[in-house]
PDB file of N, CA, C, O and CB in Angstrom:
ATOM      1  N   MET A   1     -14.688 -24.232  24.824  1.00  0.00           N
ATOM      2  CA  MET A   1     -15.510 -23.812  23.703  1.00  0.00           C
ATOM      3  C   MET A   1     -15.586 -24.949  22.680  1.00  0.00           C
ATOM      4  O   MET A   1     -14.574 -25.572  22.359  1.00  0.00           O
ATOM      5  CB  MET A   1     -14.942 -22.519  23.057  1.00  0.00           C
ATOM      6  N   ALA A   2     -16.781 -25.211  22.179  1.00  0.00           N
ATOM      7  CA  ALA A   2     -16.973 -26.303  21.223  1.00  0.00           C
ATOM      8  C   ALA A   2     -16.387 -25.936  19.857  1.00  0.00           C
ATOM      9  O   ALA A   2     -16.473 -24.793  19.409  1.00  0.00           O
ATOM     10  CB  ALA A   2     -18.473 -26.642  21.087  1.00  0.00           C
ATOM     11  N   LYS A   3     -15.801 -26.920  19.225  1.00  0.00           N
ATOM     12  CA  LYS A   3     -15.224 -26.733  17.893  1.00  0.00           C
ATOM     13  C   LYS A   3     -16.363 -26.642  16.877  1.00  0.00           C
ATOM     14  O   LYS A   3     -17.322 -27.411  16.943  1.00  0.00           O
ATOM     15  CB  LYS A   3     -14.239 -27.903  17.531  1.00  0.00           C
ATOM     16  N   LYS A   4     -16.254 -25.699  15.939  1.00  0.00           N
ATOM     17  CA  LYS A   4     -17.258 -25.583  14.881  1.00  0.00           C
ATOM     18  C   LYS A   4     -17.161 -26.778  13.962  1.00  0.00           C
ATOM     19  O   LYS A   4     -16.069 -27.232  13.617  1.00  0.00           O
ATOM     20  CB  LYS A   4     -17.083 -24.272  14.083  1.00  0.00           C
ATOM     21  N   LYS A   5     -18.323 -27.285  13.568  1.00  0.00           N
ATOM     22  CA  LYS A   5     -18.330 -28.415  12.637  1.00  0.00           C
ATOM     23  C   LYS A   5     -18.088 -27.928  11.213  1.00  0.00           C
ATOM     24  O   LYS A   5     -18.526 -26.846  10.823  1.00  0.00           O
ATOM     25  CB  LYS A   5     -19.667 -29.182  12.722  1.00  0.00           C
ATOM     26  N   GLN A   6     -17.403 -28.729  10.470  1.00  0.00           N
ATOM     27  CA  GLN A   6     -17.183 -28.469   9.051  1.00  0.00           C
ATOM     28  C   GLN A   6     -18.421 -28.931   8.289  1.00  0.00           C
ATOM     29  O   GLN A   6     -19.226 -29.704   8.807  1.00  0.00           O
ATOM     30  CB  GLN A   6     -15.892 -29.192   8.528  1.00  0.00           C
ATOM     31  N   TRP A   7     -18.565 -28.449   7.051  1.00  0.00           N
ATOM     32  CA  TRP A   7     -19.717 -28.784   6.221  1.00  0.00           C
ATOM     33  C   TRP A   7     -19.898 -30.297   6.113  1.00  0.00           C
ATOM     34  O   TRP A   7     -21.017 -30.797   6.239  1.00  0.00           O
ATOM     35  CB  TRP A   7     -19.561 -28.173   4.828  1.00  0.00           C
ATOM     36  N   ASN A   8     -18.820 -31.021   5.883  1.00  0.00           N
ATOM     37  CA  ASN A   8     -18.919 -32.471   5.692  1.00  0.00           C
ATOM     38  C   ASN A   8     -19.237 -33.218   6.988  1.00  0.00           C
ATOM     39  O   ASN A   8     -19.519 -34.415   6.948  1.00  0.00           O
ATOM     40  CB  ASN A   8     -17.625 -33.000   5.108  1.00  0.00           C
ATOM     41  N   GLU A   9     -19.197 -32.544   8.119  1.00  0.00           N
ATOM     42  CA  GLU A   9     -19.545 -33.161   9.399  1.00  0.00           C
ATOM     43  C   GLU A   9     -21.016 -32.962   9.763  1.00  0.00           C
ATOM     44  O   GLU A   9     -21.501 -33.564  10.721  1.00  0.00           O
ATOM     45  CB  GLU A   9     -18.668 -32.594  10.499  1.00  0.00           C
ATOM     46  N   LEU A  10     -21.724 -32.130   9.013  1.00  0.00           N
ATOM     47  CA  LEU A  10     -23.136 -31.867   9.293  1.00  0.00           C
ATOM     48  C   LEU A  10     -24.007 -33.000   8.753  1.00  0.00           C
ATOM     49  O   LEU A  10     -23.685 -33.629   7.745  1.00  0.00           O
ATOM     50  CB  LEU A  10     -23.570 -30.517   8.679  1.00  0.00           C
ATOM     51  N   SER A  11     -25.109 -33.240   9.443  1.00  0.00           N
ATOM     52  CA  SER A  11     -26.064 -34.237   8.957  1.00  0.00           C
ATOM     53  C   SER A  11     -26.768 -33.681   7.720  1.00  0.00           C
ATOM     54  O   SER A  11     -26.722 -32.480   7.455  1.00  0.00           O
ATOM     55  CB  SER A  11     -27.102 -34.614  10.067  1.00  0.00           C
ATOM     56  N   THR A  12     -27.407 -34.550   6.980  1.00  0.00           N
ATOM     57  CA  THR A  12     -28.134 -34.131   5.772  1.00  0.00           C
ATOM     58  C   THR A  12     -29.213 -33.113   6.114  1.00  0.00           C
ATOM     59  O   THR A  12     -29.394 -32.131   5.395  1.00  0.00           O
ATOM     60  CB  THR A  12     -28.764 -35.348   5.068  1.00  0.00           C
ATOM     61  N   GLY A  13     -29.927 -33.344   7.206  1.00  0.00           N
ATOM     62  CA  GLY A  13     -30.984 -32.414   7.618  1.00  0.00           C
ATOM     63  C   GLY A  13     -30.442 -31.026   7.927  1.00  0.00           C
ATOM     64  O   GLY A  13     -31.056 -30.022   7.566  1.00  0.00           O
ATOM     65  N   LYS A  14     -29.304 -30.967   8.589  1.00  0.00           N
ATOM     66  CA  LYS A  14     -28.709 -29.669   8.908  1.00  0.00           C
ATOM     67  C   LYS A  14     -28.193 -28.973   7.654  1.00  0.00           C
ATOM     68  O   LYS A  14     -28.291 -27.752   7.535  1.00  0.00           O
ATOM     69  CB  LYS A  14     -27.572 -29.839   9.916  1.00  0.00           C
ATOM     70  N   ARG A  15     -27.650 -29.739   6.730  1.00  0.00           N
ATOM     71  CA  ARG A  15     -27.203 -29.147   5.455  1.00  0.00           C
ATOM     72  C   ARG A  15     -28.385 -28.550   4.703  1.00  0.00           C
ATOM     73  O   ARG A  15     -28.299 -27.441   4.177  1.00  0.00           O
ATOM     74  CB  ARG A  15     -26.494 -30.207   4.574  1.00  0.00           C
ATOM     75  N   VAL A  16     -29.490 -29.292   4.655  1.00  0.00           N
ATOM     76  CA  VAL A  16     -30.696 -28.798   3.982  1.00  0.00           C
ATOM     77  C   VAL A  16     -31.177 -27.523   4.662  1.00  0.00           C
ATOM     78  O   VAL A  16     -31.576 -26.572   3.990  1.00  0.00           O
ATOM     79  CB  VAL A  16     -31.817 -29.873   3.989  1.00  0.00           C
ATOM     80  N   GLY A  17     -31.142 -27.500   5.994  1.00  0.00           N
ATOM     81  CA  GLY A  17     -31.555 -26.312   6.736  1.00  0.00           C
ATOM     82  C   GLY A  17     -30.698 -25.100   6.427  1.00  0.00           C
ATOM     83  O   GLY A  17     -31.214 -23.998   6.242  1.00  0.00           O
ATOM     84  N   VAL A  18     -29.390 -25.303   6.372  1.00  0.00           N
ATOM     85  CA  VAL A  18     -28.478 -24.196   6.065  1.00  0.00           C
ATOM     86  C   VAL A  18     -28.747 -23.669   4.652  1.00  0.00           C
ATOM     87  O   VAL A  18     -28.796 -22.457   4.441  1.00  0.00           O
ATOM     88  CB  VAL A  18     -26.999 -24.651   6.200  1.00  0.00           C
ATOM     89  N   VAL A  19     -28.918 -24.559   3.703  1.00  0.00           N
ATOM     90  CA  VAL A  19     -29.180 -24.149   2.315  1.00  0.00           C
ATOM     91  C   VAL A  19     -30.520 -23.423   2.222  1.00  0.00           C
ATOM     92  O   VAL A  19     -30.627 -22.413   1.525  1.00  0.00           O
ATOM     93  CB  VAL A  19     -29.169 -25.379   1.367  1.00  0.00           C
ATOM     94  N   ALA A  20     -31.542 -23.924   2.914  1.00  0.00           N
ATOM     95  CA  ALA A  20     -32.866 -23.285   2.881  1.00  0.00           C
ATOM     96  C   ALA A  20     -32.822 -21.888   3.495  1.00  0.00           C
ATOM     97  O   ALA A  20     -33.392 -20.949   2.939  1.00  0.00           O
ATOM     98  CB  ALA A  20     -33.897 -24.149   3.625  1.00  0.00           C
ATOM     99  N   LEU A  21     -32.154 -21.744   4.629  1.00  0.00           N
ATOM    100  CA  LEU A  21     -32.050 -20.425   5.258  1.00  0.00           C
ATOM    101  C   LEU A  21     -31.255 -19.449   4.404  1.00  0.00           C
ATOM    102  O   LEU A  21     -31.594 -18.269   4.317  1.00  0.00           O
ATOM    103  CB  LEU A  21     -31.406 -20.546   6.629  1.00  0.00           C
ATOM    104  N   THR A  22     -30.196 -19.948   3.776  1.00  0.00           N
ATOM    105  CA  THR A  22     -29.397 -19.099   2.895  1.00  0.00           C
ATOM    106  C   THR A  22     -30.216 -18.641   1.693  1.00  0.00           C
ATOM    107  O   THR A  22     -30.169 -17.468   1.320  1.00  0.00           O
ATOM    108  CB  THR A  22     -28.141 -19.844   2.427  1.00  0.00           C
ATOM    109  N   ALA A  23     -30.962 -19.557   1.087  1.00  0.00           N
ATOM    110  CA  ALA A  23     -31.800 -19.206  -0.064  1.00  0.00           C
ATOM    111  C   ALA A  23     -32.875 -18.198   0.330  1.00  0.00           C
ATOM    112  O   ALA A  23     -33.171 -17.275  -0.429  1.00  0.00           O
ATOM    113  CB  ALA A  23     -32.452 -20.465  -0.657  1.00  0.00           C
ATOM    114  N   THR A  24     -33.458 -18.373   1.515  1.00  0.00           N
ATOM    115  CA  THR A  24     -34.474 -17.436   1.997  1.00  0.00           C
ATOM    116  C   THR A  24     -33.872 -16.056   2.199  1.00  0.00           C
ATOM    117  O   THR A  24     -34.465 -15.056   1.793  1.00  0.00           O
ATOM    118  CB  THR A  24     -35.099 -17.940   3.308  1.00  0.00           C
ATOM    119  N   GLN A  25     -32.715 -15.991   2.814  1.00  0.00           N
ATOM    120  CA  GLN A  25     -32.042 -14.708   3.041  1.00  0.00           C
ATOM    121  C   GLN A  25     -31.742 -14.005   1.725  1.00  0.00           C
ATOM    122  O   GLN A  25     -32.001 -12.811   1.578  1.00  0.00           O
ATOM    123  CB  GLN A  25     -30.746 -14.916   3.830  1.00  0.00           C
ATOM    124  N   ILE A  26     -31.200 -14.741   0.780  1.00  0.00           N
ATOM    125  CA  ILE A  26     -30.873 -14.148  -0.524  1.00  0.00           C
ATOM    126  C   ILE A  26     -32.147 -13.690  -1.236  1.00  0.00           C
ATOM    127  O   ILE A  26     -32.180 -12.608  -1.822  1.00  0.00           O
ATOM    128  CB  ILE A  26     -30.100 -15.161  -1.408  1.00  0.00           C
ATOM    129  N   GLY A  27     -33.180 -14.502  -1.183  1.00  0.00           N
ATOM    130  CA  GLY A  27     -34.456 -14.133  -1.805  1.00  0.00           C
ATOM    131  C   GLY A  27     -35.054 -12.868  -1.218  1.00  0.00           C
ATOM    132  O   GLY A  27     -35.527 -12.000  -1.952  1.00  0.00           O
ATOM    133  N   LEU A  28     -35.035 -12.759   0.112  1.00  0.00           N
ATOM    134  CA  LEU A  28     -35.547 -11.551   0.765  1.00  0.00           C
ATOM    135  C   LEU A  28     -34.737 -10.320   0.361  1.00  0.00           C
ATOM    136  O   LEU A  28     -35.301  -9.265   0.071  1.00  0.00           O
ATOM    137  CB  LEU A  28     -35.522 -11.718   2.293  1.00  0.00           C
ATOM    138  N   ALA A  29     -33.417 -10.464   0.343  1.00  0.00           N
ATOM    139  CA  ALA A  29     -32.560  -9.336  -0.018  1.00  0.00           C
ATOM    140  C   ALA A  29     -32.787  -8.904  -1.464  1.00  0.00           C
ATOM    141  O   ALA A  29     -32.884  -7.709  -1.747  1.00  0.00           O
ATOM    142  CB  ALA A  29     -31.092  -9.700   0.192  1.00  0.00           C
ATOM    143  N   VAL A  30     -32.871  -9.855  -2.367  1.00  0.00           N
ATOM    144  CA  VAL A  30     -33.107  -9.530  -3.785  1.00  0.00           C
ATOM    145  C   VAL A  30     -34.461  -8.850  -3.962  1.00  0.00           C
ATOM    146  O   VAL A  30     -34.570  -7.869  -4.698  1.00  0.00           O
ATOM    147  CB  VAL A  30     -33.038 -10.807  -4.656  1.00  0.00           C
ATOM    148  N   ALA A  31     -35.490  -9.363  -3.293  1.00  0.00           N
ATOM    149  CA  ALA A  31     -36.822  -8.757  -3.384  1.00  0.00           C
ATOM    150  C   ALA A  31     -36.817  -7.332  -2.830  1.00  0.00           C
ATOM    151  O   ALA A  31     -37.425  -6.435  -3.414  1.00  0.00           O
ATOM    152  CB  ALA A  31     -37.853  -9.614  -2.626  1.00  0.00           C
ATOM    153  N   ALA A  32     -36.137  -7.126  -1.715  1.00  0.00           N
ATOM    154  CA  ALA A  32     -36.059  -5.784  -1.132  1.00  0.00           C
ATOM    155  C   ALA A  32     -35.323  -4.831  -2.068  1.00  0.00           C
ATOM    156  O   ALA A  32     -35.792  -3.720  -2.317  1.00  0.00           O
ATOM    157  CB  ALA A  32     -35.357  -5.830   0.237  1.00  0.00           C
ATOM    158  N   TYR A  33     -34.173  -5.259  -2.587  1.00  0.00           N
ATOM    159  CA  TYR A  33     -33.410  -4.400  -3.493  1.00  0.00           C
ATOM    160  C   TYR A  33     -34.207  -4.070  -4.756  1.00  0.00           C
ATOM    161  O   TYR A  33     -34.170  -2.934  -5.228  1.00  0.00           O
ATOM    162  CB  TYR A  33     -32.087  -5.073  -3.870  1.00  0.00           C
ATOM    163  N   ALA A  34     -34.919  -5.042  -5.302  1.00  0.00           N
ATOM    164  CA  ALA A  34     -35.725  -4.799  -6.505  1.00  0.00           C
ATOM    165  C   ALA A  34     -36.842  -3.805  -6.208  1.00  0.00           C
ATOM    166  O   ALA A  34     -37.114  -2.916  -7.015  1.00  0.00           O
ATOM    167  CB  ALA A  34     -36.318  -6.122  -7.041  1.00  0.00           C
ATOM    168  N   ASP A  35     -37.482  -3.950  -5.063  1.00  0.00           N
ATOM    169  CA  ASP A  35     -38.572  -3.044  -4.696  1.00  0.00           C
ATOM    170  C   ASP A  35     -38.048  -1.633  -4.451  1.00  0.00           C
ATOM    171  O   ASP A  35     -38.676  -0.652  -4.851  1.00  0.00           O
ATOM    172  CB  ASP A  35     -39.303  -3.561  -3.447  1.00  0.00           C
ATOM    173  N   ILE A  36     -36.896  -1.536  -3.791  1.00  0.00           N
ATOM    174  CA  ILE A  36     -36.291  -0.223  -3.544  1.00  0.00           C
ATOM    175  C   ILE A  36     -35.958   0.450  -4.875  1.00  0.00           C
ATOM    176  O   ILE A  36     -36.194   1.647  -5.042  1.00  0.00           O
ATOM    177  CB  ILE A  36     -35.012  -0.359  -2.668  1.00  0.00           C
ATOM    178  N   ALA A  37     -35.417  -0.308  -5.812  1.00  0.00           N
ATOM    179  CA  ALA A  37     -35.009   0.252  -7.106  1.00  0.00           C
ATOM    180  C   ALA A  37     -36.187   0.787  -7.906  1.00  0.00           C
ATOM    181  O   ALA A  37     -36.062   1.807  -8.585  1.00  0.00           O
ATOM    182  CB  ALA A  37     -34.281  -0.797  -7.919  1.00  0.00           C
ATOM    183  N   LYS A  38     -37.318   0.118  -7.836  1.00  0.00           N
ATOM    184  CA  LYS A  38     -38.446   0.529  -8.682  1.00  0.00           C
ATOM    185  C   LYS A  38     -39.271   1.663  -8.080  1.00  0.00           C
ATOM    186  O   LYS A  38     -40.053   2.293  -8.792  1.00  0.00           O
ATOM    187  CB  LYS A  38     -39.344  -0.653  -8.941  1.00  0.00           C
ATOM    188  N   ARG A  39     -39.118   1.931  -6.805  1.00  0.00           N
ATOM    189  CA  ARG A  39     -39.906   2.972  -6.157  1.00  0.00           C
ATOM    190  C   ARG A  39     -39.224   4.328  -6.207  1.00  0.00           C
ATOM    191  O   ARG A  39     -37.997   4.426  -6.168  1.00  0.00           O
ATOM    192  CB  ARG A  39     -40.181   2.595  -4.726  1.00  0.00           C
ATOM    193  N   ASP A  40     -40.038   5.368  -6.292  1.00  0.00           N
ATOM    194  CA  ASP A  40     -39.542   6.724  -6.163  1.00  0.00           C
ATOM    195  C   ASP A  40     -39.194   6.949  -4.691  1.00  0.00           C
ATOM    196  O   ASP A  40     -39.854   6.398  -3.810  1.00  0.00           O
ATOM    197  CB  ASP A  40     -40.594   7.771  -6.675  1.00  0.00           C
ATOM    198  N   GLU A  41     -38.182   7.739  -4.424  1.00  0.00           N
ATOM    199  CA  GLU A  41     -37.748   7.942  -3.043  1.00  0.00           C
ATOM    200  C   GLU A  41     -38.846   8.551  -2.168  1.00  0.00           C
ATOM    201  O   GLU A  41     -38.846   8.357  -0.953  1.00  0.00           O
ATOM    202  CB  GLU A  41     -36.522   8.831  -3.016  1.00  0.00           C
ATOM    203  N   SER A  42     -39.776   9.283  -2.776  1.00  0.00           N
ATOM    204  CA  SER A  42     -40.879   9.873  -2.001  1.00  0.00           C
ATOM    205  C   SER A  42     -41.838   8.807  -1.462  1.00  0.00           C
ATOM    206  O   SER A  42     -42.620   9.082  -0.552  1.00  0.00           O
ATOM    207  CB  SER A  42     -41.654  10.871  -2.866  1.00  0.00           C
ATOM    208  N   GLU A  43     -41.783   7.602  -2.013  1.00  0.00           N
ATOM    209  CA  GLU A  43     -42.635   6.505  -1.553  1.00  0.00           C
ATOM    210  C   GLU A  43     -42.014   5.731  -0.395  1.00  0.00           C
ATOM    211  O   GLU A  43     -42.626   4.801   0.130  1.00  0.00           O
ATOM    212  CB  GLU A  43     -42.921   5.560  -2.699  1.00  0.00           C
ATOM    213  N   LEU A  44     -40.804   6.110   0.005  1.00  0.00           N
ATOM    214  CA  LEU A  44     -40.084   5.401   1.065  1.00  0.00           C
ATOM    215  C   LEU A  44     -40.007   6.262   2.318  1.00  0.00           C
ATOM    216  O   LEU A  44     -40.044   7.491   2.245  1.00  0.00           O
ATOM    217  CB  LEU A  44     -38.667   5.012   0.596  1.00  0.00           C
ATOM    218  N   SER A  45     -39.902   5.611   3.453  1.00  0.00           N
ATOM    219  CA  SER A  45     -39.829   6.339   4.725  1.00  0.00           C
ATOM    220  C   SER A  45     -38.424   6.833   5.047  1.00  0.00           C
ATOM    221  O   SER A  45     -38.238   7.559   6.024  1.00  0.00           O
ATOM    222  CB  SER A  45     -40.318   5.457   5.848  1.00  0.00           C
ATOM    223  N   ALA A  46     -37.440   6.455   4.250  1.00  0.00           N
ATOM    224  CA  ALA A  46     -36.056   6.927   4.384  1.00  0.00           C
ATOM    225  C   ALA A  46     -35.465   6.964   2.976  1.00  0.00           C
ATOM    226  O   ALA A  46     -36.153   6.638   2.009  1.00  0.00           O
ATOM    227  CB  ALA A  46     -35.198   5.995   5.354  1.00  0.00           C
ATOM    228  N   THR A  47     -34.222   7.349   2.857  1.00  0.00           N
ATOM    229  CA  THR A  47     -33.601   7.421   1.531  1.00  0.00           C
ATOM    230  C   THR A  47     -33.362   6.012   0.979  1.00  0.00           C
ATOM    231  O   THR A  47     -33.286   5.037   1.726  1.00  0.00           O
ATOM    232  CB  THR A  47     -32.266   8.209   1.597  1.00  0.00           C
ATOM    233  N   LYS A  48     -33.247   5.936  -0.321  1.00  0.00           N
ATOM    234  CA  LYS A  48     -32.949   4.649  -0.950  1.00  0.00           C
ATOM    235  C   LYS A  48     -31.615   4.105  -0.441  1.00  0.00           C
ATOM    236  O   LYS A  48     -31.485   2.905  -0.201  1.00  0.00           O
ATOM    237  CB  LYS A  48     -32.919   4.790  -2.489  1.00  0.00           C
ATOM    238  N   ARG A  49     -30.643   4.967  -0.278  1.00  0.00           N
ATOM    239  CA  ARG A  49     -29.326   4.537   0.212  1.00  0.00           C
ATOM    240  C   ARG A  49     -29.445   3.908   1.597  1.00  0.00           C
ATOM    241  O   ARG A  49     -28.853   2.862   1.863  1.00  0.00           O
ATOM    242  CB  ARG A  49     -28.346   5.729   0.254  1.00  0.00           C
ATOM    243  N   ALA A  50     -30.207   4.545   2.472  1.00  0.00           N
ATOM    244  CA  ALA A  50     -30.384   4.011   3.824  1.00  0.00           C
ATOM    245  C   ALA A  50     -31.047   2.645   3.781  1.00  0.00           C
ATOM    246  O   ALA A  50     -30.619   1.733   4.489  1.00  0.00           O
ATOM    247  CB  ALA A  50     -31.216   4.975   4.681  1.00  0.00           C
ATOM    248  N   TRP A  51     -32.086   2.482   2.964  1.00  0.00           N
ATOM    249  CA  TRP A  51     -32.773   1.194   2.893  1.00  0.00           C
ATOM    250  C   TRP A  51     -31.903   0.119   2.260  1.00  0.00           C
ATOM    251  O   TRP A  51     -31.997  -1.049   2.637  1.00  0.00           O
ATOM    252  CB  TRP A  51     -34.065   1.333   2.111  1.00  0.00           C
ATOM    253  N   ARG A  52     -31.060   0.493   1.306  1.00  0.00           N
ATOM    254  CA  ARG A  52     -30.136  -0.502   0.740  1.00  0.00           C
ATOM    255  C   ARG A  52     -29.166  -1.012   1.803  1.00  0.00           C
ATOM    256  O   ARG A  52     -28.874  -2.206   1.867  1.00  0.00           O
ATOM    257  CB  ARG A  52     -29.353   0.100  -0.444  1.00  0.00           C
ATOM    258  N   LEU A  53     -28.673  -0.103   2.629  1.00  0.00           N
ATOM    259  CA  LEU A  53     -27.765  -0.509   3.708  1.00  0.00           C
ATOM    260  C   LEU A  53     -28.491  -1.369   4.742  1.00  0.00           C
ATOM    261  O   LEU A  53     -27.963  -2.387   5.189  1.00  0.00           O
ATOM    262  CB  LEU A  53     -27.152   0.728   4.390  1.00  0.00           C
ATOM    263  N   ILE A  54     -29.690  -0.962   5.115  1.00  0.00           N
ATOM    264  CA  ILE A  54     -30.470  -1.722   6.092  1.00  0.00           C
ATOM    265  C   ILE A  54     -30.795  -3.112   5.551  1.00  0.00           C
ATOM    266  O   ILE A  54     -30.781  -4.087   6.304  1.00  0.00           O
ATOM    267  CB  ILE A  54     -31.770  -0.971   6.450  1.00  0.00           C
ATOM    268  N   ALA A  55     -31.083  -3.211   4.264  1.00  0.00           N
ATOM    269  CA  ALA A  55     -31.446  -4.501   3.659  1.00  0.00           C
ATOM    270  C   ALA A  55     -30.291  -5.501   3.692  1.00  0.00           C
ATOM    271  O   ALA A  55     -30.502  -6.690   3.457  1.00  0.00           O
ATOM    272  CB  ALA A  55     -31.900  -4.292   2.217  1.00  0.00           C
ATOM    273  N   MET A  56     -29.089  -5.042   3.977  1.00  0.00           N
ATOM    274  CA  MET A  56     -27.934  -5.946   4.066  1.00  0.00           C
ATOM    275  C   MET A  56     -27.896  -6.723   5.380  1.00  0.00           C
ATOM    276  O   MET A  56     -27.129  -7.677   5.507  1.00  0.00           O
ATOM    277  CB  MET A  56     -26.646  -5.156   3.910  1.00  0.00           C
ATOM    278  N   ILE A  57     -28.702  -6.337   6.346  1.00  0.00           N
ATOM    279  CA  ILE A  57     -28.670  -6.958   7.672  1.00  0.00           C
ATOM    280  C   ILE A  57     -29.501  -8.240   7.646  1.00  0.00           C
ATOM    281  O   ILE A  57     -30.728  -8.192   7.734  1.00  0.00           O
ATOM    282  CB  ILE A  57     -29.204  -5.976   8.764  1.00  0.00           C
ATOM    283  N   ASP A  58     -28.837  -9.370   7.526  1.00  0.00           N
ATOM    284  CA  ASP A  58     -29.455 -10.697   7.542  1.00  0.00           C
ATOM    285  C   ASP A  58     -30.954 -10.672   7.209  1.00  0.00           C
ATOM    286  O   ASP A  58     -31.367 -10.014   6.254  1.00  0.00           O
ATOM    287  CB  ASP A  58     -29.254 -11.330   8.900  1.00  0.00           C
ATOM    288  N   PHE A  59     -31.747 -11.375   7.981  1.00  0.00           N
ATOM    289  CA  PHE A  59     -33.193 -11.436   7.737  1.00  0.00           C
ATOM    290  C   PHE A  59     -33.888 -10.154   8.180  1.00  0.00           C
ATOM    291  O   PHE A  59     -34.898  -9.755   7.600  1.00  0.00           O
ATOM    292  CB  PHE A  59     -33.805 -12.635   8.465  1.00  0.00           C
ATOM    293  N   VAL A  60     -33.350  -9.522   9.193  1.00  0.00           N
ATOM    294  CA  VAL A  60     -33.999  -8.375   9.824  1.00  0.00           C
ATOM    295  C   VAL A  60     -34.123  -7.190   8.867  1.00  0.00           C
ATOM    296  O   VAL A  60     -35.172  -6.546   8.825  1.00  0.00           O
ATOM    297  CB  VAL A  60     -33.225  -7.957  11.065  1.00  0.00           C
ATOM    298  N   GLY A  61     -33.093  -6.897   8.114  1.00  0.00           N
ATOM    299  CA  GLY A  61     -33.105  -5.739   7.227  1.00  0.00           C
ATOM    300  C   GLY A  61     -34.205  -5.773   6.180  1.00  0.00           C
ATOM    301  O   GLY A  61     -35.015  -4.848   6.115  1.00  0.00           O
ATOM    302  N   PRO A  62     -34.256  -6.828   5.348  1.00  0.00           N
ATOM    303  CA  PRO A  62     -35.315  -6.882   4.340  1.00  0.00           C
ATOM    304  C   PRO A  62     -36.719  -6.920   4.954  1.00  0.00           C
ATOM    305  O   PRO A  62     -37.643  -6.293   4.435  1.00  0.00           O
ATOM    306  CB  PRO A  62     -35.115  -8.094   3.457  1.00  0.00           C
ATOM    307  N   LEU A  63     -36.874  -7.650   6.046  1.00  0.00           N
ATOM    308  CA  LEU A  63     -38.189  -7.702   6.696  1.00  0.00           C
ATOM    309  C   LEU A  63     -38.586  -6.335   7.235  1.00  0.00           C
ATOM    310  O   LEU A  63     -39.747  -5.942   7.129  1.00  0.00           O
ATOM    311  CB  LEU A  63     -38.187  -8.734   7.832  1.00  0.00           C
ATOM    312  N   THR A  64     -37.635  -5.608   7.813  1.00  0.00           N
ATOM    313  CA  THR A  64     -37.910  -4.257   8.293  1.00  0.00           C
ATOM    314  C   THR A  64     -38.318  -3.358   7.143  1.00  0.00           C
ATOM    315  O   THR A  64     -39.244  -2.557   7.276  1.00  0.00           O
ATOM    316  CB  THR A  64     -36.689  -3.676   9.011  1.00  0.00           C
ATOM    317  N   TYR A  65     -37.635  -3.482   6.019  1.00  0.00           N
ATOM    318  CA  TYR A  65     -38.005  -2.683   4.854  1.00  0.00           C
ATOM    319  C   TYR A  65     -39.445  -2.950   4.440  1.00  0.00           C
ATOM    320  O   TYR A  65     -40.211  -2.011   4.227  1.00  0.00           O
ATOM    321  CB  TYR A  65     -37.062  -2.971   3.688  1.00  0.00           C
ATOM    322  N   PHE A  66     -39.821  -4.215   4.324  1.00  0.00           N
ATOM    323  CA  PHE A  66     -41.173  -4.542   3.870  1.00  0.00           C
ATOM    324  C   PHE A  66     -42.251  -4.150   4.874  1.00  0.00           C
ATOM    325  O   PHE A  66     -43.391  -3.894   4.487  1.00  0.00           O
ATOM    326  CB  PHE A  66     -41.270  -6.014   3.583  1.00  0.00           C
ATOM    327  N   VAL A  67     -41.907  -4.101   6.149  1.00  0.00           N
ATOM    328  CA  VAL A  67     -42.884  -3.715   7.177  1.00  0.00           C
ATOM    329  C   VAL A  67     -42.962  -2.194   7.347  1.00  0.00           C
ATOM    330  O   VAL A  67     -44.054  -1.635   7.453  1.00  0.00           O
ATOM    331  CB  VAL A  67     -42.525  -4.367   8.518  1.00  0.00           C
ATOM    332  N   ALA A  68     -41.807  -1.528   7.373  1.00  0.00           N
ATOM    333  CA  ALA A  68     -41.812  -0.109   7.720  1.00  0.00           C
ATOM    334  C   ALA A  68     -41.206   0.819   6.675  1.00  0.00           C
ATOM    335  O   ALA A  68     -41.266   2.038   6.836  1.00  0.00           O
ATOM    336  CB  ALA A  68     -41.090   0.076   8.987  1.00  0.00           C
ATOM    337  N   GLY A  69     -40.640   0.291   5.639  1.00  0.00           N
ATOM    338  CA  GLY A  69     -39.913   1.127   4.691  1.00  0.00           C
ATOM    339  C   GLY A  69     -40.736   1.792   3.618  1.00  0.00           C
ATOM    340  O   GLY A  69     -40.336   2.811   3.056  1.00  0.00           O
ATOM    341  N   ARG A  70     -41.889   1.215   3.332  1.00  0.00           N
ATOM    342  CA  ARG A  70     -42.688   1.749   2.220  1.00  0.00           C
ATOM    343  C   ARG A  70     -43.874   2.525   2.753  1.00  0.00           C
ATOM    344  O   ARG A  70     -44.550   2.092   3.685  1.00  0.00           O
ATOM    345  CB  ARG A  70     -43.170   0.617   1.293  1.00  0.00           C
ATOM    346  N   ARG A  71     -44.112   3.658   2.159  1.00  0.00           N
ATOM    347  CA  ARG A  71     -45.305   4.439   2.488  1.00  0.00           C
ATOM    348  C   ARG A  71     -46.446   3.939   1.611  1.00  0.00           C
ATOM    349  O   ARG A  71     -46.328   3.885   0.387  1.00  0.00           O
ATOM    350  CB  ARG A  71     -45.062   5.981   2.283  1.00  0.00           C
ATOM    351  N   LEU A  72     -47.510   3.588   2.231  1.00  0.00           N
ATOM    352  CA  LEU A  72     -48.637   3.042   1.460  1.00  0.00           C
ATOM    353  C   LEU A  72     -49.696   4.051   1.177  1.00  0.00           C
ATOM    354  O   LEU A  72     -50.699   3.731   0.540  1.00  0.00           O
ATOM    355  CB  LEU A  72     -49.249   1.896   2.175  1.00  0.00           C
TER     356      LEU A  72
END
């Protein structure tokens, strides 16, 4: 099994990639949580609690919320 590289062993490009993906994930989660908070539960396809838990799942959770969580 290959040894995991430490942060200081990563190339500049890989560091930038990790930071960009992390920022994107945090941004999606914050946007999902803000949208869930401002909506009435009747506007959602599940409970607010369920969507908050789902939004914790990496990229998939917030994207799922924005695609299927809101009743239009």
